[in-house]
N, C-alpha and C positions, 0 to 999 in steps of 0.2 A: 035783386034778380039773383035767384040760387040754379044749385046744376053744376054741369060738369063745364068748364069753360077751356079753351084750348089756350096753350102755351103759346106767346106771340112768337112771330119768327124771329128764328136766332136763339131761342130760349131753350133751356133743355133742363129735362128733368134730372136731379143730381141721383145716380145709383148710391142708394144707401147701404152700404156694406153689409149692415145686420140685415139688411131683408135679402140679400144674396146668399148669407150663409143660412136664413132659414130654408129659404128653398133650397140650397144644397139639402140641408138636413132631410127634408121629407123622402130626399131618392135614399139616403143613409142607409135603412136596412135593404133597399132591393141592389146594393152597390154588385154582388156577384151575377144577379140577372143581366141587369144593365150592360156590365164587361162583356158577357157571354153574349147576348144581342148585338155588342158591339164589336165581337170578333165576327160571329156568323157573318153580318154586314160585311165587313172587309173581305173574310174569308171567299163568299160568295163572287163579289165585286172580283176580287182576283181570279178566281176561276173562271169567271167570263172573258176574261181576257186571253186566257190561254188557248184554247181552239183555234184562233187564227195563226198563233207561232205554230202548234201541232201542224196544221195544213201546211205551212210556209214549209217547214221542213219534211214533208211527205214528197210535196211538189217537186221540191229543189235538191233535195238530198236524196231521201230514198228511192224514190223513183228513177230517174238520172242513174244511179247507181245500182240500180237493180238489187238494193237489199231489204232484201223479203223480210228479214227478221226486222229491222229498223219499223219497215212501214208498217208490219204487225203490230208491232208496241205502240206505232203514235196511232193507227187507227183504233186501236183497243182503249188508247187516253183518249180520245175523242169522240167514243162511245160511252165511258165512263164517267167523264168530267161532267155533261150535263145532268147522269145521274145524281152525282154525287151533289150537284149543284140544286136539284129538285129537291134533294130530303134535307140539305142545311138550310136554303132559303125557302122551304113551304112555297115553292112555285107549283107545285104539283106537274110536273116535267112529262110532256106525252113522250113513251117510247115506243115505237113502231114493233118492237120486238124484243120479250124478253124473258128467259127460262125463269118458270116457277113453279109451284108444284101447283098441279092441275086444280083440286078443292073446287071442283064442280064450273070451273070457268069453259071446259069441251064435256057437256053432258055425257055423251057417248064414248067418251075413254076414261079411263082406272082415275080415279080420284087420287093416288097418291105417285099416279105417272107426274114426271117432269115435261112441260109441255112449253110451246112456246108460243104467248100471244103477244098481243098490244100491252102496255103497262102503264102505270101513270108512278112516278116518282115523287113521294112528298114526305111530308113529316114523319108519317107514321110507316117508312118505308118503301119498296118498292113493292107494288100489288100489280096483278094480273086484271086486264079488264074483259069480262064474261064475253062471249063470244055467242056462245049456242051451240046447236050439237052440228057435225061435221058430217057433209052426204055419207051414206052409208059407204059407198065405195072406198074413201078416202079414210073415213076411220077404220074399215077393218084392216087398210095398208096400216096407218099408224098403229092398230094394238100389235101389228104384227112385231113393228120396230120396239113397241113398249117391252114384248115380251124376249126380244133378242138384248135389248141394256137392264131389261130385269137378270138375264143371266149369266150377263157381262158383269153387273154388279156383285152377281152371289160367287162367280168364279174370281174375280179379283179378290174381294174379301177374303175366301175360304183356299184363296191359292190352288185353285181345282185347273188342272188342263183340260179333266173331261167337261166341265161345265163350261168352259171357254170354246172346247171344241164345238160344243151342242150351240151356244150361243154363234158361233160361225157359221153352223151350217144349219140353222133357222133363220138366217137371213136369205132373204129370195135372190139376194143378186150373186150366191155362193150356188153355182150348177152341178160342184163334183165332188164328193166327200174327201178323194185325193187331193185334190186341188186347195181346198179345204184345209184339211191337214196340214197339208205344206205350206200355207199360206199362214196360217199361226205358227208355225213353229218358227218361221223365219221373222214376224213379228216378236215374240217370243223372245227370241235371241236378240234381235237388234234393240228392243228395248229392257234388257236384262236388266240392266243398273236401276231400271225408277220401278221393276216388277219385283223384288227378292223374294215375293212368297211361292213365286211358282219355283223357282230353282231348288225349292226342299227335298 
């Protein structure tokens, strides 16, 4: 009777060291890829354990002590960890809101504008999810804010108080030019260490 026969109970096939070395030899050319893969698995597993500790620190320490700075850091980390996990672990982690260049996600806003939209974190980075056009009234309000932010960026890059004032006055919540000027002066004064380009 030919063919494969099971070993009798209690008998073991001896592991031949030559076979083991031969199998390991097949993986030798790929050792870097294997090491990176194992490292990524360990990092992703470790990252999955972090959020409960961050939540505990927020509930047990930051909130009772009214430490807003610590709370902001903990919440920021709670948002960042799943995104990092999605990128490293190829999990295509869905995020409710990410800030990304528009690039057609919202067709009735400029392509170059940074928009807040749902996103997916995966091996190709963080990508926004197309949500389609906004209702006309909301799109009009958003385009106003895009214009304000565009002026803010130009003002910051050029160190122009005039453009910063234009940005301040273009915002619909600023109702009075003198109030806008005073608000800008105060903001630039308080944040002077971080905005040296405006002190020229």
